[in-house]
MARVEXBA-910270 format. One line per 3 residues: for each residue x, y, z of N, C-alpha, C. Coordinates in steps of 0.02 Angstrom, whole numbers, plus 32768, in hexadecimal, padded with zeros to 4 digits. Atoms other than C-alpha are relative to their C-alpha. Example, Ala and Ser with C-alpha at 12.3 -4.5 7.8 and 13.67 -1.06 7.14 Angstrom:
BEGIN
802D:7FC5:8000:8267:7F1F:8186:802D:803C:8000; 7FD6:7FC5:7FFD:82AC:7FCB:8165:7FD9:8037:8025;
//
This chain:
BEGIN
8046:7FF9:7FFE:674C:CEB6:4DB1:7FEF:804B:7FFC; 8016:7FBA:8008:66F4:CF56:4D7A:7FC0:800B:8025; 803D:7FEF:7FDD:6672:CFAB:4DE2:7FD8:8030:7FD5;
802D:7FD7:8028:65DD:CFF9:4D8E:7FE6:8039:802C; 801B:7FC6:7FDC:65A3:D0A6:4DBE:7FB5:7FF6:8007; 8047:800D:7FF4:64F9:D084:4E0E:7FD8:803F:800B;
8025:7FC2:7FF6:64CD:D13B:4E22:7FD8:8012:7FC2; 8026:7FF3:803E:6493:D140:4D6C:7FE1:7FBE:7FE9; 801F:803F:8018:6418:D0C0:4D26:8025:7FE7:7FC2;
7FDE:801E:803A:6464:D049:4CA9:7FD5:8009:7FC2; 8025:7FFA:803E:6434:D064:4BF4:7FEF:7FBA:7FE7; 8018:8040:801A:63CD:CFD4:4BB3:7FE6:800B:7FBA;
8018:7FFA:8046:63B1:CFBC:4AFA:7FB6:7FF0:7FFE; 8047:800E:8003:62F8:CFC5:4AD2:7FF4:7FBE:7FDB; 8010:8040:8020:62A8:CF20:4AA2:7FE8:800C:7FB9;
8019:7FEF:8043:624C:CF6F:4A0F:8011:804A:7FF4; 7FEC:7FBA:8009:62AB:D00D:49DC:7FCE:8027:7FD6; 8030:7FDC:802B:6227:D037:4959:7FC6:801B:8029;
8037:7FE8:7FD6:61A4:D048:49E2:8011:8040:8023; 7FEB:7FC1:7FE2:6209:D0D2:4A33:7FF2:803A:7FD0; 800D:7FCD:8032:61F9:D133:4991:7FB6:800E:7FF9;
8048:7FF6:8006:613C:D119:498E:7FE7:8032:8034; 8016:7FD2:7FCB:612B:D179:4A31:800D:8048:7FED; 7FEF:7FBC:8016:6177:D210:49DB:7FD5:8019:7FC6;
8029:7FEC:8039:60FA:D210:494A:7FC4:8029:8016; 803D:7FD9:7FF2:606D:D28C:4942:7FC4:7FD2:7FF3; 803B:802A:800B:5FBE:D243:4947:7FEE:7FF9:7FB6;
8010:8003:8047:5FA4:D26F:488F:802F:7FCF:7FDC; 7FD0:802C:8020:6043:D215:485C:7FF4:7FB8:8015; 800F:8043:7FE8:6017:D17F:48C8:7FC4:7FE2:7FDB;
803A:8018:8026:5F6C:D172:4873:8013:7FF1:7FB7; 7FEB:800D:8045:5FC1:D17D:47C9:8026:7FBE:7FFC; 7FDC:8040:7FFE:6034:D0ED:47F9:7FCE:7FC6:8007;
8032:8034:7FF6:5F9F:D087:4836:7FD8:7FF5:7FBF; 8025:8005:8040:5F40:D0AD:4794:802A:7FDC:7FCB; 7FD4:8020:8030:5FD7:D079:472C:8005:7FB5:800F;
7FFE:8046:7FEE:5FE4:CFD6:478C:7FBF:7FDC:7FEF; 8041:801E:8011:5F2A:CFB7:4774:7FFC:7FF3:7FB5; 8000:8009:8049:5F3F:CFD0:46B8:802B:7FC3:7FED;
7FD4:8039:800E:5FCF:CF53:46B6:7FDC:7FBF:8012; 8025:803B:7FEC:5F64:CED5:4715:7FC9:7FF0:7FCE; 8035:800B:8032:5ED4:CEED:469A:801C:7FE6:7FBE;
7FE1:8017:803F:5F47:CED6:4604:8014:7FB7:8007; 7FED:8046:7FF4:5F8E:CE36:464F:7FC3:7FD2:8002; 803C:8028:7FFC:5EE0:CDF6:4676:7FE1:7FF6:7FBB;
801B:8005:8044:5EA7:CE1D:45C5:8028:7FCF:7FD5; 7FD5:802E:8026:5F39:CDB8:4582:7FF8:7FB8:8019; 8001:8043:7FE3:5F27:CD23:45F8:7FBA:7FE0:7FFE;
8043:801D:7FFC:5E6A:CD0C:4607:7FEA:7FDD:7FC0; 8013:8025:803D:5E4C:CCDF:454F:8025:7FBD:7FFA; 7FDB:803F:8002:5ED5:CC5C:455B:7FE3:7FCD:8030;
8020:802D:7FCF:5E85:CC12:45F7:7FBF:7FE6:7FE4; 8040:8014:801D:5DDC:CC10:45A0:800A:7FCD:7FC8; 7FF3:8030:8037:5E24:CBBA:4505:8017:7FBD:801B;
7FE8:803F:7FE3:5E7C:CB39:4570:7FC6:7FD9:801E; 803A:8023:7FE3:5DDB:CB11:45CE:7FD4:7FE4:7FC9; 8028:8019:8038:5D7D:CB01:4529:8021:7FC3:7FE1;
7FDD:8038:801D:5E03:CA8D:44E5:7FFB:7FC3:802E; 8006:8038:7FD1:5DFF:CA22:4583:7FBA:7FE3:7FFF; 8046:8017:8004:5D41:CA19:4578:7FF7:7FD7:7FBF;
8006:8024:8040:5D4E:C9E4:44C0:8022:7FBC:8004; 7FDE:8040:7FF8:5DCB:C95C:44EE:7FD5:7FD0:8029; 802C:802B:7FD6:5D57:C91A:4577:7FC4:7FE7:7FD7;
803A:8014:8028:5CC4:C919:44FE:8014:7FCC:7FCB; 7FE9:802F:8034:5D28:C8C1:4475:8010:7FBC:8020; 7FF1:803F:7FDE:5D66:C83F:44F1:7FC0:7FDC:8014;
8041:801E:7FEF:5CB4:C823:452D:7FDF:7FE1:7FC3; 801C:801B:803E:5C7A:C80C:4479:8025:7FC1:7FEB; 7FD8:803B:8012:5D09:C793:4457:7FEE:7FC5:802D;
8013:8035:7FD2:5CDC:C730:44F2:7FBB:7FE4:7FEF; 8043:8017:8011:5C25:C729:44BF:8000:7FD6:7FC1; 7FFE:8024:8040:5C4E:C6F0:440E:8022:7FBD:8007;
7FD7:803E:7FFD:5CCF:C66C:443E:7FEC:7FD1:8039; 8011:8028:7FC5:5C7C:C62A:44DD:7FE4:7FBC:7FEE; 8020:8040:8011:5C1A:C5A2:4484:8022:7FDC:7FC6;
7FDC:8021:8037:5C98:C578:43FB:8021:7FC1:8018; 7FDB:803D:7FF0:5CE6:C4CC:43F5:804A:8008:7FF2; 7FBA:7FF3:8010:5D87:C512:43AD:801F:802B:8037;
7FDC:7FD9:7FCF:5E09:C556:4422:8017:8042:7FE3; 7FEA:7FBD:8016:5E2D:C610:4414:802C:801C:8038; 7FD1:7FE3:7FD0:5EC3:C660:4467:801E:803E:7FE0;
7FE3:7FC3:801B:5F09:C70F:4453:8034:801B:8031; 7FCA:7FE1:7FD9:5FAA:C761:448E:8009:8047:7FE8; 7FF1:7FBC:8014:5FDA:C818:448E:8047:8003:7FE2;
7FBF:7FFA:8021:6077:C85C:443B:803B:7FF7:802F; 7FCB:800E:7FCF:60D9:C842:44DC:8001:7FB6:8014; 8004:8049:7FF4:60B5:C786:44D3:7FDB:7FEE:8040;
8028:800E:7FC4:603C:C792:4565:7FBB:7FE8:7FEA; 8041:801A:8010:5F9C:C72D:4562:7FCB:8036:8008; 8036:7FCF:7FFE:5F0A:C79F:4538:7FBB:7FDF:8005;
8041:8020:8001:5E7E:C720:4520:8007:7FB6:7FF0; 8007:8047:8012:5E55:C666:451D:7FB8:7FED:800D; 8046:8013:7FF6:5DA8:C61E:4504:7FFC:7FBD:8026;
8007:803E:7FD9:5D62:C58C:4569:8014:7FC2:7FD7; 7FEE:803A:8029:5D7D:C514:44D6:804B:7FF5:8001; 7FB7:8007:7FFE:5E38:C538:44D9:8015:7FDF:8041;
7FF1:801E:7FC0:5E3D:C50E:4590:7FED:7FB6:8000; 8019:8045:8003:5DD7:C470:4571:802D:7FD5:7FD4; 7FD7:8026:802F:5E42:C439:44DC:8046:7FF2:801B;
7FBB:8007:7FE8:5EEA:C455:4532:8002:7FE0:8046; 8001:801A:7FBC:5EB3:C420:45E0:801F:8030:8033; 7FE2:7FCE:7FD3:5F05:C4BD:4629:7FCD:8034:8014;
802A:7FC8:7FEC:5EA2:C537:4692:8021:8042:7FEB; 7FE7:7FBE:8017:5EB4:C5EE:4660:803B:8018:802A; 7FC9:7FEA:7FD5:5F25:C611:46F6:8042:7FE0:7FEC;
7FC3:8023:8015:5FA2:C58E:46B9:8017:8017:7FBB; 7FEF:7FEA:8044:5F9A:C5CA:4605:8025:8042:8003; 7FDF:7FBE:7FFA:5FCE:C67A:463C:804C:7FF8:800B;
7FB9:8009:7FF0:6075:C635:4679:8027:7FDB:7FCA; 7FDE:8027:8034:609C:C5D1:45DC:8012:802D:7FC5; 7FE9:7FDA:803A:60FB:C611:4545:7FD3:7FF0:7FC4;
8031:800A:8036:6088:C629:44B0:801B:7FD6:7FC7; 7FE5:8025:8039:60FF:C5DA:4432:7FFA:7FB5:8008; 8006:8048:7FF7:60E5:C52F:447F:7FC3:7FE4:7FDC;
803C:8016:8024:603C:C528:4426:8009:8002:7FB4; 7FF3:7FF8:8048:608C:C54B:437C:8030:7FC8:7FEA; 7FD5:8034:801B:60D9:C4C1:4312:8047:801D:7FF7;
7FBC:7FE6:8005:6198:C4D2:4316:8013:801B:7FBB; 7FF1:7FE8:8044:61A0:C4E6:4258:7FE1:8044:7FF2; 8024:7FC1:800C:6127:C57A:4261:8018:8039:802D;
7FED:7FCD:7FCF:617A:C5D7:42F1:8028:803A:7FE2; 7FDA:7FC6:801A:61FC:C63F:428F:7FD4:8031:7FD9; 802B:7FD4:8027:6178:C682:4217:7FD1:8027:802E;
802E:7FDF:7FD2:6101:C6A9:42A6:8024:8037:8027; 7FDA:7FCD:7FDA:6186:C705:430B:8011:803B:7FD3; 7FF1:7FC9:802F:61B8:C76A:4270:7FC1:802A:7FF4;
803F:7FDB:800A:6101:C798:4252:7FEF:8028:803E; 800E:7FDE:7FC0:60EC:C7C4:4309:8029:803F:8006; 7FD4:7FC5:7FFC:6181:C83A:4303:7FEC:8035:7FCD;
8017:7FD0:8033:6140:C889:4262:7FC2:8025:8019; 803C:7FE0:7FE4:6099:C8AA:42B6:8012:8030:8039; 7FEB:7FD5:7FC8:60F0:C8F1:4350:801E:8041:7FE8;
7FE3:7FC3:801C:6146:C970:42DF:7FCD:8028:7FD8; 8035:7FD9:8020:609E:C9AC:429C:7FE6:7FE3:7FC0; 801A:8020:803C:607F:C934:420D:7FB8:7FEB:8009;
8045:8016:7FFE:5FD3:C8F6:41E1:7FFD:7FB4:7FFB; 8009:8049:8000:5F91:C845:41F4:7FF4:7FE8:7FB9; 8008:801F:8041:5FA3:C7DB:4158:7FDB:7FBE:8009;
8021:8041:7FFD:5F41:C73F:412E:8031:7FCA:8015; 7FD7:8036:7FE7:5F85:C6A9:418A:7FD7:7FBF:7FFC; 8022:8040:7FFF:5F5C:C5F1:417E:7FFE:7FE6:8046;
//
């Protein structure tokens, strides 16, 4: 067993070594560092804020389009159902629920291909994958 010399305080590594260096800076240098950090923050904000604004605009446009789709299809007798490119239910009108007998909550858990005739499924999946890779919608029967 080794005994420690208690007459001298033990050296402890600083938690934030960079802060020790800040205490040695002159006030002018410290203000220059603060100004440089402020410039970095402003540059980052200038880069991020437009993206946030565009995202909010896109989300608003999606909500408006969905509202318009709901208004248009609410009184139709034909069933309308839409899925996103990840095969997740995006929309179903009341007629679809009425025709299938499934409430919207149950439709969300069902696989979309069950509503497609088995002979048409391969072509639909191929078209779906083409769209997911950036293709455009072609006329479909």
